[in-house]
N, C-alpha and C positions, 0 to 999 in steps of 0.2 A: 533596277526599275522594273515595276510589274505592270503589265497591261492586261485589260479585259478584252477578250474577244467577244463581239457582239454581231448579231446578224440583223441586217436590215433588207428585207426582201431576199434575194438570192446572193447578196454580197456580204462579205465579212469585213469588219472594221476593227481596228484597235483603238482603245481608249486608256488613256493614263489613268491608273487606279488612284493616284494621290488625292484627287479632289473628291472622289466618290464617298458619299455618306451612306447610302443604302440602295439596294437593288430589291424591287418589290414587284409583285404582279401587278398587271394593270387593270384590275377589276373595278375600281372606282375612279371616275374622272368626270368633273363637273365641266359642262360645256357653257361658255359665256358668249353672248352675242357680240357681233362686231370685232372679234379678235382678229389679228393678222392670219393669213392663210397658213403660216409656218407653226402656229400654236395648235396642238391637238386638243388642249383643254387645260384644266387646272385641278391639281391634285392636292390632298392635304398631307402635309409632313410636319410632324411635332406641332399639330394643331395650327399650322400656318397654311394659307392658300399659296401654292407655288405654280407658275407657269410651266407647262410641259411643251417642249419643242418636238415636232414631229419630224423625226430623222427621214422618213420616206419623203415627205415634201422637201425638206432641205437639201437632201442628197439626190432627188429626182429618181427615187426607186419605188417601183409599184409595191403596194402591200402584199404580203404572202397571200396564198390561196385560203388560208385558214387563219385570218386575223383573230388575235385574242387567245389562241390555243397556248401559246407560251410567251405572249406579248408581256413586255415589262417596261417599268420606269426605272431609269437610272438617276438618282437623286445625287446632285452633287454641288459643291461650293465652287462658285466662279467669282470673277472679279466683279460680276453684276449682281452677286448674292446667290442664294440657293435657287437651283432651277432643276427641272427634270428633262430628261431625254426619253422619247418613246422609241423603243426598238421591238423587233420581233422576238429576240432571244438573247440572253446573256449566256455565252457558251462556257468560256473557261478562262482561267488566268494563265499567262505566260510570263516567264522571267526573261528580261531583256538584258543584254550585256552592255547596252548604251542607251542614252535617253533618245527618243524619236523626237525630231525637230523637223516638222514640214517646212518647207521654204515657203515664204510669203507668196501667196497667190493673189494676183490682181482681183479685187472684189468686183470690178466691173465685168469680168469675164463671165459670160452667161452660158457657156457650153454645159451640157448635162453633167451635173455632178463635179464640176471643176473647182468651184470655189473653196479654197481651204483644204483640199483633199490631196494626198500624196500617196502614191503606191510604194510599199516597202516589201523586200523580200526578207523572210526569216526562215531558216531551216527548210529551204525548198518550197515554202508556202508563200503565196502573195496576199498581202492585206492591203487594205486602204487605211490611212491614218489622218485624222483631222484634229485640229485644235478648236475649242470653243470660240476663241477670238476671231477665227476665220469663218465660222460656221454661218454667221449673219453679217450682212454688210452694215455700214453706218446708219443708214436709214432704218433698217430692220431692227438694230440694237435700240434705236430711239423709240420705235413702236413697242419693243419689248419693255423698255424702262417705263413708258406711259401705262402698260398693262400692270406692271408691278405697283406703280403708284395707285392706280385704280383698285387693285386687290387690297392693298393696305388701308385704303380709305373705306372700302365697302364691304370687306369681309374681315372683320377685326379678330385679333387673336383673343384667346380666353383671358390672358392677363390684362388686356386693355379694358375688359369689361368688368373686371373685379372692383368691388367697392372697398374703399379704404376707410 
């Protein structure tokens, strides 16, 4: 298994590479009114509008002093469809000898950065690891789903506009 090391603020996290479709600079982000706090904005991917989750907000990590310098979107396939994650930096790939499986964390826990995050030690380095499923609680995933429906209804893909 391979993992991508990403930076969010001064913290480093591991992200499973299997669902990653693309990593791109965060130079274009559409802001939409009345989105949940955990949504950074909406990005275009393959001519579709996809919601981008702000990892700073979700993991309770302040943005870096120079946001945007190396900021990126990590576009990935999830059980909820294609979505983006906003991070400060995608650093490097590392090879793992075993799959990382964070323990289920009680989504009602509200301590700073606790939901769905587990620390792992690899080659003397300490990283945090999270799964997408645990990144948002059930109510937040519902808000996310509602945003996806809104985007599909209000920002049509090019194929839905073509005449037959």
